[in-house]
N, C-alpha and C positions, 0 to 999 in steps of 0.2 A: 555892604550886605547886611539885611536884617532877617533874621531866623527867629521865629517864635513858635512854640508848641502850643497847639490848641488847648491842651489840657492845663496849662500853665496861665490861661486867660480866663478870668471870672465869667461864669455864665450867668447872665442877668436875665431875670424873667421879663417878658414883654409885658407891659401892664395897659396898653392902650385899651380903649373900649373896643370890645369885639375880639380881643386876643385871648387865647386861653391855652395852657399846655406848651408854651413856647418860650424857648430861651434864646438869647443873642450872645455871641462873643464877638467883640470888636478885635479882630486879629491883627490888622494892620489899619493905622489911622495917622491923622495929621500930626499927633503928638509924638508919634514914633519916627517922624521925619519923612513920612511918604507924602508926596506933593500932589497927586492927581486923583487916584481911587482909594477909597476904603475898602477893605475885605472884612466881610462879616460871616460868621458861620450860625446858622439857626439850626436848633433842634425842635422839631414839632412832635409832641408826643402822640400816641394813638388817639384819635378824637380831638386833637388840638388844631389850633388854626391862628394865622395871623390876621389882623383887623383887615377889613375891607377899606381902602383908602386911597388916595391919589396924592401926588405932589409934583413938583415941577423938574425934577431929575429923572434920568433913566436908571434902570436896574439891569444888570446882567446877572443870571443866577445860573447855578450849576449843580444839578442834583448829585449827591454822593451815595446816598442810602435811601431806601424807601420808595414809596410811591407818592408823589405830589399830586393833589388835585388843584391845578391852577386855574384861577379865575381872572379874566381880564376884559373889561368892557363888555360884558354880557356873554362872552365866550368861556367855556370850561373845557380844560383838556387834562387828562391823566398823563404824568410825565415820570419816567422811571429814571433810574441811575444812568450816569454818563450822558446825560441830556442837558442841553443849555437852554435857556428861556431869556427872551429880551422882553423887557417892559418899557414902552414909550413914555416920555414925560407926560404927566397929567392924566395917565390911563388909570382908571378905578381898577385896583387888583387886590388879591388875596391868595393865600396858599393855606391848604388844608390838608391834614392827614386823616384820611378814612380807613386806613389799614390797621392791622395789629402790632406792626413794627414801627419803631421811631422813623421819622421822616428827617434826613440831615441834608442841609444844601448850604452852599457859599452864595453870598450876594454881594457883588460890587457896585458901590455907587460914587458918584464924583465927591471930591472933596471941595468944600467951599460954599 
């Protein structure tokens, strides 16, 4: 069993072009001995966003706090706490916080 407290993991600013006000914590990853999926925690400050991008792997997102404005392939949806989002491989997507409170979500991606 691996147990990691989120606050013990470094919050790294997301610096890709188009990202602002966003940090990532790699909660579980291959170097921890996790074989299949990495778990990441994102915090998007009010007015912040992840970059609009696409890649060859899927995402599973779970919103913990705040309201997420999720963009995927031309569709925009507002998603609140206790909701899951699936992003298909190669889909152009981004996540924005248009609210006054931080947005916190988990994002799982395949390792490898």
